[in-house]
N, C-alpha and C positions, 0 to 999 in steps of 0.2 A: 646382160649388158655390163661390161666391165666398169668398176668405179675407178676413177683416177685421183689420187691424194696429191694436193699441193704441198711443197715442201713446208709451207707455214702450217702447223698443225692446227691452228685455229680455224682455218678455212676448211669447210666441210668437203668431203669427197664429192666429185660429180661424174657424170656420164663421160665416156670417150668423146661422143658428139660435141659437147661443151668445150672440152679442150681443144678440139679440132676447130670449132667454130671462132674460138678465142684467137687461136693462131692465125686462121684466115683473116679475121678482121684487123688484128693487130698489124699485119703486114700492109694493109691499106691505110690505116689510120694512126700508125706509129709515130707519125711527126706531131700529132696533136697532143697538147698538154692537157690532162684531165678531160679526156673525151665524155661527152654526154651520150649515155645509150640507154635503150629500153628493151627488156625482155617481155614479150608478150605471151602470155600463157606461162608464167614462171612457176607455177606448182608451188612447191615449198620455199622457194626463193634462194635455195642453196646455190643454184647456178648464178643468181645475180651477185651473190657474195663473192664467188669465185672470180667472176669478170671484174668486179670492183677492186679485188686485191692484185690480179694478174695485170690489169690496165692502169693500175694505181690511180683509180679515179672514184671519188665519192659521188660522182654524178650519174652513176648506173643505177637505174630503178627497174622494178618489175611489177607486171600487173597480172592479176588472175581474178577469174570469177568467184573462187571458193578462198576463204581466209585460212587455209591449212598451211600457215607459213611456219618456218622452222624457228627455233630459238635464235639461232645465228642470223636469220634474215631480220627478225624483230629487233634484235640488239642494234643492228645498223640502220634500222628505220629507212629500209630501201626497197619496201614493197607495199602495194596497196591493192585494194579490190577494184575491179574494173572490167568491161567488157571490151573484148577485141574489136568488135563491130562499132564501137563508140567510145574510144579511148579518153580517159579524162586527162588528157595532156594537151599542151599548147602545139600549135602548128609550127612546123620547122624549127623544132627545139633541140633535135638530137643528132649526133654524128654517126650513130649507127643503130641498128635494131636487129633483134634475133628472135626466132621463134623455134624451139626445140620441141618437135613432135606435139604441137599444139593446134595448128592450122586445121588438123582434119577433125577437131572437135567443134569448130565454130559453124554455126549455121549457114553462114554465108561468106564464104572465104574471100569472094571478090571485094565484098564490103570490108572485111577485115584488112585485106591488102591495100584498099583505098585509104584506111585510116593509118596504117603503117606509112604508106607514102606521104599522107599528110603531115605526121609529125616529124618526119626526116628533113633535113636541110638538104638543098640542092648538092648533088655530088655524094651524099651519104650512102652508106652500105647496108645491106640487109642480108643476113645468113639464115637460112631456114632448112629444117629436117622435117621430113613426113614419112609416115609408112608408104612402102610401095605397094600400090594396089594390084600389081601383077606377080607379086610374090607367090611361091609355092608354099613356103612355110614362114612363119613368122615367130616372133617372141623368144626365138633361142637364146638371145643375150640379156634378157631381161633379168637383171640381178636381184630384184625384190619378189619374184615369183617362184613357185614350187613347180617341179616337173609336171605335176598333175595339172597345175593351172595353165601351164603352157599347151599341154596336149588339150585340154578343155577348150581353151581360147582358139586355137587351130580348127578343132572340129566346129566350133561356132561359126567361124569365117567360112569355113567350106560349106557348111549348111546354109548360110546365107548366099554363098555364090550359086548354089544348086537351085535356090529359091528365087534367084534374080533380085536379091535384096542387099546385095554386098555393096552398099553406098553409104557415105558419110551421112547424108541426109536422112537415112533410114536407120540411123543409130549404130550402123557396123563401123568397126575401126579398120575401115578400108584404106585410107590414105589417097595417094595420087600416083598415076603412071607417070614415067619419066616425061614423055611429050606433053601430057597434061599439066604438070608442074611447070615446065618450061613455057608453055603457052600463057598460063595463068600469070606468071611473073612478067613475061614480056608485053602485056597489056598495059603495065604502068612503069616498069623499070628497064634499064638498059644494061649492057655488059652482063648479061645472064650467063654465069657459068655454072655447069653441072659439076659437082664436086664427089659424086658417088663413088667412083673408083679410087679417087685420091684418099677419101675418107676409110674405105675398107683396106686399103694398103697401110693407111696411118694405124688403124686400129689393130690389124693382125700381123703387123711386121714382126718377126721373130716368133709369131705364135703358130702361123701355119707356112708351110713350104711355098716357095715362090711359084712352083709349078702348079700347085693347088689353087693359089690366088690367081694366077693367069688363066687358069680353067674357068673358074668362077666369074672373072670379069670379061671373059670372052663376049664379043658384041652380041652374038646369037643367044647367050646364056644368060648375060647380065640382067636383063629385065625380069628374069623369073627367079635368079639366085639370091639377089640382095633383098634384104627385109625392108630397107629404106632408101630414100633418095635424099641428096644434100646438095644446096645450091647457094650461090652468092650472086648478088646483083646490086645495081647502084640507081639511085634516084638521079634522073637526068639533071644536069647542071643549068 
């Protein structure tokens, strides 16, 4: 996973999906002054810091089960411990939400999506990225993993597949299939847009030949070639 550095060197580098998510959200909420947002499963909190600076809002916060927050996030006091299935946040308080590869770690994703729906204002937007359960190979872009770790993780995934245990609920880093993700989101949200192809072209533009990208993103291949899916949706007004 390639890290992207903001022009402001005080802002920690973030993964391409965070940059893409920020861009997609800004296109929808750009008219708002100091938009309020929440990152569910924010990890270190660096992505929260990035969104705060790029959206010029001190009203963006992050929630995670583990207190492994970075110094940058702690300095801005923008993160807190909390469970995605029971967010410690007020209802209808946020203009947007994001979940960058965290939904697959939640015991009950439907409950977590219900909580995200609850804290969003009517008309608010939600950006989500999850591993693609149908992928043939994963982890290739993980910036903080060694080659051996990537090989080991893929072997672990394939072992789980062969044993019929490739499910999030069973501890596997499985994720969601394309249709599964869309159906989950459509239970509560409207205007569900799958952004997987858009993200891949964004991330690899200038790095891979267009012909290669076109091949990987062909309808019959995409579900198996991409390591993750990305979507944007909206809480009904």
